[in-house]
N, C-alpha and C positions, 0 to 999 in steps of 0.2 A: 363383609367378604365381597359383595357385589361391584366393590367399587373397581377393582382393577380390571375385571371384563368388560365394565363400562368405558372405563379411562380407555383401554385398547383400542376398542370398537369406534370411541370418537376420533383417536388419532386415525386410524385405519381409513375411515369414510372420508375425512378430510384429505388425507392424502390421492383416494381414488376419485375424489370429486375433482382434485388438481389435477391428475392426471387425464382425466376424462373429457376434462371442459378444455385442458390446453392442448387438445388435440384438433380442436375445431374453435366455435363460437364460444366464447369464456361465459361462465354461469349469468354474468350480471352487465353483460351486452358488449363487451369489449373483445375484440378478435386480437389477442398478442402478435405483434409481428416473430420473427425468426430469433432466436435467443441471442446471436452474435450481434444484433443492433442493439444500439444503445441510445443515449439521449442525446440532444444538439451539440455537436463538437467534440461528442466524447468518443464515438467508435472506436479510432484507430489505437487509442492510447492503454487499453486494456488487456491483458493476459492473464490467462488462468493457472494459478497455481494449488490445487487442491481446494479441498471443499470448505467453504467459510472464510475466504482468503481470496485477494485479487489484488494483481501488482497492477499499478499503472506506472509506467517506465515511459519517462518522457525525452526527449532530446529532440531529434528527427522524429517525423510522427512515428511512434512506436517502438524507435530504438533510439541510443543515444549516437552521437556524430563521432567518429572515427577520432579517437584523443579525448575525448571529454573526460572530466572528472567525474566521478559517481558520488552522489550524495544520497544515503538512504535512510528514508524516513518509515517508522513502524509506528504506527498509530494504535495503543491497546485501549480498549475500555474495561478496566477490571471489573470484578464480579466482588463477593463477599463469602466471608464464612460462615457457615451455621453454628449452633451449639457446640458442633463435635470437633471444629475447626476444620472442616472441607469446604473447599469453594464449592460455592452452589452454582451447579453447571448443568446444563439440558441437553438432549439430542436438538430439541427444539425449544427455544424460550420465547416468552411470550410479548416482552416490551421491547421495542425497538429504541436504539439510541440515536437521539436527535444531536447529543454533542460529535459523537462519532461521525456522524451523518456533515455535521458544520465542517470540522476539521478537514476530513476528507475533499469535500468539496472546495474549500479554501486552499489547501496543500496542492491540489490538482492543477487548480489555477493557478499557482505561482510556478508550477513546474511547467506549464504550458506556455505561460509568458518568459521562461528563461530568468525568473526574479533573480537569481544566484550569479549570474552572469552568462553570458551565451556558451563558455566551454565546461558548463556544470549541468549533468543530466540528474534528474530527481527521480528516485526510485520510491514509493509508497504503496505500503502495505496496510492493511486495516484488518483490525482482531476484534469481536467482542467476546469475551470470557464468560460470558453467560451462555454460551452455546458452542465455543470451540477452546480446546487448548493451547495456549500460547506456547508455541515452539523455541521457546528461550534460547536452547543451543544453537537453530538455524539465525534466529535474528542474530546473535552473537558473531557468530562466523560470518553473515552475509555484510554486516556492517564493518568487521575487521578486515572484510577482501577488498572494501570500498575505498574511495578518500578519505570520508566522514560520513558521520550518522547521526541519527539520533531517534532514541525513544521516546514516544510522546506519550503520557498516561492521561487520559482526555476523560472529562466530564465527572471527576474523581468526587463522590459524595462522601461525607463524613464516614458512613457506615463502610464504606469502601476503601477508607483510607490505609488501614492496616493490611491489607492484601496487595494495595498499590506498592505499599514500601518492601513489601517481601518480594515482589517482583523485581524493583527498582535496585534492591541490595543485590542480586543475583546478577543484574547488568554492570551494577557500578563494579563489583569484584573484578568483571572482566574488562573495565576501564573503558566501558560503553558510557556514553553521555546520555543524561536522563533528565526530563523535566516534567514537572505534574501540574494539573490545574483541574479546575472545577468547583463545585459549591463550596468546597472544605475550604481549600486556600483563600478564595475569594471572600467567602463569609469570614473568616477568621481574620484576615488583612481589614476588612471593611469595618469590623463592630469591636475588634480589640487592640489595646493599645501597644500591646507587645506580642511576640510569636508563642503561640503556646507551646508544650515539650514537645509534640508529635511533629510541629515542623520545623523547630530547633535540630530533632532527631534527624529531620530529612536533609537539612542543610548540612549538619555534618556527614552525612554519607556523599554529600555532593551532589544531591539532586537541586536543581533549580525549580524554584516556586513562580508558577504565571499566575496572577491575579487578574480578572477583567475578562473581556470576549476578544476573541482571537481576529475579527475581521479587520483588516486594515494593519494588524501588531506580529503577525504569525513570520512574515518575511523576516523581521529584525532578528527573532529567535532563531530560525534555520540559517540566518548569515552569521550570527554568533556563533551556532554550532559549528557551521563549517571550517570557521575558522579556529575552532576547539578553543573558544572563549566564553562559554554561557556565562551570563550573569547570573547571580546568586537568585535576586528577585525581579520579576517583570511585573510591576504593579500599575495597574490601567483601571483601577475603580473610580479615579476621579474624571474618567473620559471614556464614557461609554459611546460607543459610534451608532449612527444611525443606519438604518436597516434596507435603507432604498437604495435599488442598484447594487446591491452587494453580492457577491456570489453566494449561490444558493446551496441547501444542504443536499447532499447524495452520497447513496452507496450501491454499488453494482448487486447486480442479481444473485451473485453467489453469495454474498453476505445475508442480503434479505430473505431470500427462499430458507434462510435457518431460522427464521421467526415463524410463528406457529401460523401465522395466517397470511405469508409471504406479504408482510405489510411495511410499509414505510413510514419514514417519521420526518417532521419540519417543524420549525417554528414560523409562526405568521408574523408573528408580535413578541416583544419581550417588555416587561414591568408590568407593575399591578397598581393601582391606584389606593388601596385600602392600607389598613395598619396593623393587620393581626400579628397581635405580639409572637407568636409562635412560628411565622412564616420567615422563611429566608429570601424569597423573590424579591421582596421591596427592598431589602438592602445588599443583594448582591447585582440584580438586574433594574433596580429604582423603581420609584414609582411614577414614572412618565412613562405614558404609552409610546414605544418605538414600534413600528409596522413595515413589513414589506407592502410593496405595492401589488396590485393586481396582476401586472405582467409577469412580475418577479415568481409568484405564486403559480401561474399557468405556465411559466416555462419549467419549473421543479416539477411540475403534474405530468407534465409531457414526456420530459425526460425519464420519468419512471413507468408509465404507461406504455413507452417503447420498448421497456424490457418486461412487459407484461405484469406490474405492478400497478393496481386500482386502488389498492386499500392503504388509508394514510390514518395515523394519529398525527394531529395536529397539538403539538405539545404545551402551547401557550398556558400559563398557568390560568390565565381568564380569559378566554377567546371573547366573550362579551363586552370587555373593556375594550379590547383593540379597536382604535379610533376607525380604523379601516375597514371593519368586518363586513359593511353592507356592500362594499364593492368587490371585495373578495368572493361573497356568497354569489354576489350576481353574475362574478367570472365564471365560477363553477356551475352555475345554474344554466348558464349557457353552452358549456360545454356538455352536460347532461343531456339537455332539453332538445337541442339544436344538431347534436353530433351523435347524441345517441351512447356515449360514454358512461359506463357503469361505475362512476367513481362512487369510493364509500369513505367514511371517516368517521372519527371519534375526536369528541372536541372536550374540555374542560370550561365550566362555567360557576357563575356565583348563582346567589337562590333568588338575585332580582332580574335576571335575565329577561323573565317572560316579561317584564314591564317594559322593554325597550320593543317600540313598534316592529312588527315585521319580522323580529329576530328569529324567534323558533319556528314559524314558518319557512322563513328561508331557508335557515339550515337544514329541515326535512327535506325541501327542494335540491338543496344543492348536494345532499347525498350523507347527511348525517343518520347513522344507524345506533350509536350509542353515545350517550352524554353522560361526562361525570361532573357531579354537581356538588360543591365544596359545603354540603348541610352541616357537618361538625357537632352538632348538638342542639338538641330542642329545650335546653334549659335556659331561660332569657337571661339568668345571674351568670352562669357560665359563659355565654356568648359576650356579654359586657364586659367580664372582666380580660377576656381575651382581646378586647378592642374590635368584637368582628360586628360592630354596629348595624353593618349592612343585613345580617340575617334577621329578619323579621318572622319570628316562628307561626305568626297567625296567616301568613301568605305561603308557607310551606306547600300545602294541600292543592290550593291554586297554581302553581308554579310547577307540580309533578303532573297535574291533569292536563297542563297545557303540552308538555312534551309525550303525553300519551295520545292524547287527539291526532299528533303526528306519526303515531305507532315509531317513536323512537324509545329503545331501549334506556331505561334509567340507571346508573349507579350514583351511590352517596358515598362519602368518606364520614365516620364518626369518630370522632375523638373520646377517649375515655382517661379519665384522671384530672378533670379541672377540680381546683381547691373543694369546691361543693360537692362534689360526687363521692359517693358510698356505694359499696357492692349491691345495696338495697334500691337506691336511688337508680343506679343505673338499670337496673334488671326492670324496673318499672319503665323507665322513660324507652327502653328499647321494645315492651309491649305497646307503650303507646303508639311508638312509631309504624309496628306491624299492624294495628288496628286503624290508626287513622292517617297513614300516610301512603299512597298506592308508590311507592317505590319500587323497583325492581330488586334490585342487589346492592347489601350496605358492606362496606368493607370497614372493619375497625384499626384503629391504630390507638397506641398510648401518647399523651402527651409529652413531648421529648423537649428538651431545651438544645436545638439543634444548633450547633456554631453557624452565627452570621444571622440568627433570632435575635429579638430585643429581649428574648425571655434568657437565652443563653447568656447576654451579654449582662444582664441585671444578677443573676446569679455569679456569675463569675465575679463581677466588680464585689459584690457582698460577702465572697469567699464561703458560699454556701455549695456544700458536698456535690459533687458530679459525678459519676461513674467516669474514670481516666482511660477505659476501653472504648475506643471509637467504634468497635464493631457492632457493639450494642446500640449504635444510636440510629437504629433502623425502623424506629416506630414500632417495634413488636418486642423491645426489652424495658424494663423500667429502669430509669438512669438517674434517678436523683428522689429525694423523698416526696411524701403527700401528708398532709397536717390530719387525715382522716383514715389512712388506710395504710398497713406495713406493705413492704416490698413483694412481699409473698401474696398479701391480698389483691394488690394490684395486679398482679401478673395473673392470678387464678381467675379475676374478674375479665381479664383481656380473652383468656381461652375459654371461657363461659360464654363469651357473648357471642362467640361465631354458632356455638350449640344454641343458645337461643333463638338467634334469629334464623337460622337454617333448620330449624325443627320439621319433621315431616308435615305437621299441619300447616306450618307457614308457608312452605314449599307448594302445597297444594293451594293454598291463596294466593301465590304470585302466580299459578298456571291459571287459574279460574279468574285472576284481574286481566291478564293478558290476552286470554281469548275473548274476554268483553271489550277489551279496547282493540281487537282486530290485530295483534301482537302473536305469531305462531308461539305455542309453547315451547314447540321444539328450539326456537332461538335461544329460548331462556335456558333449556336444559343443560346447553353446553358450557355457557358462563357459571350456572350455578355449580357445576361437575368442576368446572376449574376454580373457581373464586374456595368453595369449601372444602372440596377434597384435597386442594395442594395443601390445606393448612392441618386439616385433620390425618392426612398420610405423611407428609414430609414436614410438617412445622415451621413451615414458611410463608410469610405471607403471599398471596396471589399474585401481587405485583413484582415478585421475585420469581414465579413460575415459570413452569414449562411441560412439554414432553418427554418424560423418561427421564429422570434423574442420573447425573452422572456422579461417580463417586471415585476420585483416583487417590491412591494411598502418597505419591510423592506431591499432591496438592492440598497435603495438609498443612496448617498454618504453623509458620517456623516457631513458635514459643511451645508447642506440643509434640512428642515424640510420635516419630512414624510408626504406624502399627504393623506387628507381623504378618503377613499374609495368609499366613496359614491359621 
C-alpha cells in the first residue's frame, strides 16, 4: 500500500530536480543552452506541434517554397497491448526508441537535401506510442490535404505487430499509404522460407513490408510513396549497410523529454559475433561488427547536448563487441574530462567484457553509470544448449566485481524455461545468485521463440506448436511447450521469480553491498521501485514501464469489445 506514495514522490522529485537544474547549472555539470537551440544544421527546421510531437517542415529553411508539392511523413513507433487488451502507454515511458531516432534522422536528411526533387517539401512528424496518443484522425487529414504522404510504422517488434496492424487498418481504410519495418518483418524474411500468416494479412491489407536497415534505402520508399506505387516488399536483408559517415540518430527535445530521465538513444554499432539460439540480433543485424566512427558519435552527442539532453542509452546489443569501442570511449572521455560535460549513458555487454583490457575502466570514465549484462542463466547445461558458450559461470563473480569497483550499477537478464528447468531448480538458482553474485538488479524473461531466432526457425520447420498471437511474444508470456513444466507452472514460476529475488531481505543486502562499494543506495532505490513495482502493480515488464499508466477506452485491441465507460 506504500507503493503509490513512494512512486509519486519519485516522479515529483525527478521533475523538481529537472526544473531546478534547468534554471542554471545542470546537476551533472552541463549548462544547457536556450530551448530554441538544436543540433548542428537543425535549428531552422523544427516547429512545435504539441507535446510529444514535432514537425520538421523542409523546403526553404523552415518553410516550403511557393508552389512546392507537400509530402507528409508520419513516423509512428507502436506500443503493445496488455493482457486486458489496452495499449501500454504512460505519461512518461522509460525506454527511448533508437529506431524512431534513426528514421527521424534519415528522413530529416532526405528532406534537407530535397531528395524527392527541388519542388517537393517534406513534412516529418514522429510519435512514440509508449507515451503519446497517436492522433490518427489528424494524421489522415494532414496527408489527404497534401500532395502525397506515408505512415511509417517503425521498429515494430513481434509483440507490437498486432497493435501496428490495428493502427495500419485505420489508415488503410482512409486510403493512406502504410509501410511497416522492424525486427518482426526483418526476422521473418531472414529466417523463414515463406511469409507467416500475420505478414500475409498485412499484405492483404495493402501494407508495404520493409526488411533490413533504412540507411541508404529510405529515399526509394519515399519516392515510391510520392508516386503512389509502394512495392509490396522491400527486402534488403542481404545487403546491410556500413555505419561510417551515415546520418546519425536524432529526436527533438519535445519527444525526448517524454522519456522518464530525458534520455536519448543511439546505436554506436550493430551486429554480434556470438550464436545464441534464442537471439534475433545475429540474424537481423548480422554477426559482423558494423560501427559508427568516433566523429559521428561526437556529432550526435553534441546535437543532443545542444538541446539539454546529456543522458543516453547506447542500444548496441553488445557494445563490448563493437570493434570501435575504444575510440568511442576515448572521445567521450575527452569530452567529459577536458570540457567538463556531464555525459551519462547505459550500455549492454556480455559476461566476458571484463577480460578486454581497459574496457570497464574506460566505460566508467566515459560516463557509464549503468550496465546491462547478458547473464541469462547460471546453469552450464542450459547455457550450452542455448549455444551461449561465451558465458563462463565461474567468471561471473569476478565480472560483477570489476563493474562494482568502478561504482557502476549492474543489471542482468535472467531467462526462465530452458529445457532442464523446473520450478524447484529455478528457485534454487535464484537463491544462488542472491548469495554468490554481487549483481544489483535482475530482470526475468520467459524463454521465447522470437521470430528471427534459430529457436523459432527450428520449431517452425518441425511443426511444433507456438502460440499464434504475436502480442504474447514479449518475453513475459509462455508461447510454446516445455518438457518439464505445464504452461501454468511456467507462467507461475515467472511471477514468483520477481517476488523471490526482490524480497525485503535481499533488497537490504543489495543496499549493503552498494554502500560497501561506494554506490549510494538511493541510486538503487529508484531502479528497484521501477523494476519490481512496475511488475507487481501493472503486471508489465519494467522494460515496458513508465511513470503513471494511461488507459484509453478507444485504444483497446480490435479483437476485444470496447468497454462501457460507466
